[in-house]
Structures are given as structure tokens and as C-alpha cells.
N, C-alpha and C positions, 0 to 999 in steps of 0.2 A: 638539628631537628630529629626527634625520635621517630623511628620507623613505624611505630604503632599509633601515631596520632590520628585523630579523626580526619584532619585535613589530608593526610597522606592517603587514607582510605577513599575519600571523595575524589581525589585526583586520580587514584587508581581506577575507580569506577568510570570516571569520565574518559580516561585514556583507553580503557578496555572497550567501551562501547563505541568510541570514536574509531578505534582500529578495526573493530568488527564491521562497522558500517562503511568503512573505506575499502575493506577487502572483500566484502560480499554484497550481494544484492538485497540483503536483509531478509526478513521472514524465515521460512523453513530452512533456507540454505545457510543461515547464520547460526543455527542451533549447535552444529558441530564445533564451530569456532568458539562460541560462548562456553560450551562444555569444557573445551580445552583450557580456556582462559580462567574460568571461574572455579571449577571443581578442584578442591585441594588448596586453593588460595583464599577465597572468600566464602565458600560454601561447600557443603558435602554433596556427594552424589545424590543422596536421598532428597536433599533440599532442591537440587537442580531438577530432578524428575518431578517433584511437586510443582515447581515453578512452571515447567513446560506444560504439565497437565492442567494447572490452573489457568494459564494464559490461553489454552485452547478452548476453555469453557466460555470465556468472555468475548463479546464482539469487538472488532477493531483490529488494528495492526498487531500482528503477533510479535514483531520485533519491539514495538513500544511497550506492549504489555509485559514482555519478558524483562525489558530494561527497568520498568517500574517495580516489578516483583523482586528482581535480583537487587536493584538499588535499595529498595526499602528493607529487604531482609538483611542486607549487609551494613547499611549505613543510615537507616531511618529515612525521614523526610528529606534531609539534605543529600543523602545517597541517591534517593529517587530523582531529585533534580539533577544531580551530576550525571547519572546514567542516561536520563532523558536528553540532556544537552548533548552528550556524546552521541546519542542515537540520531537526533534530528539535525545536528550541525552539518554533516556531509551532504545529505540530500537538499537541505535548504541552500547551502552555498552553491551547489551544482545548479539548482533551479534558478537562483538569482543570476548566476553567471550566464546561463543560456538565455534568460530573458533579456539581460543587458546586451548581449551580443545580437540577439534578434532585433532588439529595439534600435540598434545602430543601423541595421540593414533593412528596416521595415519598408522603406521607400524604394528599395532596389527591385527592379523588374524580375531578376532571376529568383529572388526569394518569393515574390508573389506567384510566379509560375510554379515554383516548387510546391507551395501550399496548395495551389489549384490542382496540381497533379496528384498530390498526396490525398486529398479529400476523397476522390473516387476509389483510390486504392484501399483506404480504410473502410469505405462502404462495402467494397467487394469482400474484404476479409471478414467483416461482420456478417455479410450475407452467407459466406461459406460456413461460418460457425453456426449460424442459425439453421442452415440446411442440415449440418451434421446432427445438431440437437433434435430437429424435427424428424429427420430420417430414421433415427433410432426409436422414435415414438411409434408404437404399433397403431394406436387409435388416436389420430390427430383430431382433437375436439374442435367443434365449430367455434368455441370461444377463442381458442388460440389463433385460428384462421382469421376471425374478426379483428383481433388485436393487430395481427400482422398486416391486414388490409388497411386498417385505420392508420397504422404507422407509415405504410407506403404512401398513402394519400397525403399524410402530413408532410412527408419528404417531397413528394411531387409538387405540392402547392407551397413549398418553402415556409412551412410553419416553423417557428423557432424550435430548435431541438429540445430545450428544457420543457417546453409545453408538450411536445410529442412524448417525451419520457414520462412526465407526470401523468399525462392522459393514458398512456399505455399501462402505467402502474395502477392507476385508479380503475381502469377497465379490468385489469387482472384481479384486483381485490373484489370488485363487484361480480364479475362473471365466473371466476374460477375460485371455488371455495373448497 
């Protein structure tokens, strides 16, 4: 097999992004690894800088946008698919593994107690983050306070969290312009 075949390039893209997503947490932390792996082998430094700049303009996961951009510029649409597969395979396998493990233990009392203990901890962490955000705000508007009170009431009356989030978002759109 010749080293310059398209299949070799697609496999290289797949392996590159698989390796990067196994060795890093993805996103901004993976840019250095991607630079080292791609510049000089499949793209120039200028192309890489353009890829990073372009991926920052678009909404969504930075790692996936970079994978699509690098994959497409190096190998067209099949290169994009190869790079995306390499990017999404590690987190997908990890999530499926965790879900299958949790599924086996879902009826265990210790896991139910763990989740019961974790819920208030997550709520406290979110409250601290909100406190830091609002503390830095000089003039806390009545709209933000109203949304916070409505969210707290939704929590206290056990309103499903998706409804609370959508309601808070809609209030934000209506009240804060």
C-alpha cells in the first residue's frame, strides 16, 4: 500500500483525533496536541491558525469544530467523517461504559444513597457559582432577583428541572433585554 493514498490519510486523521481525545479533555486543552500532530504533516501553521480562529467563531464544541475543519481541509468529506469519528469515539465509549456500569448497580442502596448525597452537593456548588456571579455585579437588577426567586420556588415545589430552566430562560428573554 502506498503511503500517499487517501485511505492512509483518513486513517491518519482518525488516529490523530482518537489519540488527542484519549490524551486530553478536549476543547482548548487539545489545541496544543492538535498543533503538534497536524502542523507539518497534514497542514501548515497558517492553515492551523485559520482553523482555530474559524472554529472559535462558530457555536458548539471547539474540539468537534476543529476536527471537522482539519478533517475537511486535509481529506475532504471522508476526512471530516474520519476526524469526527476519532473525536467522538472516546467520550461515547466512556459514557456507554459508565451507563452500563451504573445500570448494573441501579438497584443497589449504596448507589441510591450516593446520588441522594450528590444532588445537594451539586446544588450548593451551583449556588456558590451564582453567588460569585451576582456578587461581582454592582447593580443587581430586580429582573435577575425575580428569576432567582422563581427558580428557587420551582426547586422548593419540586417542579421538574427542564421546566424551571426553560421558564428561567424565557423570563430572561422577556425581562432582560
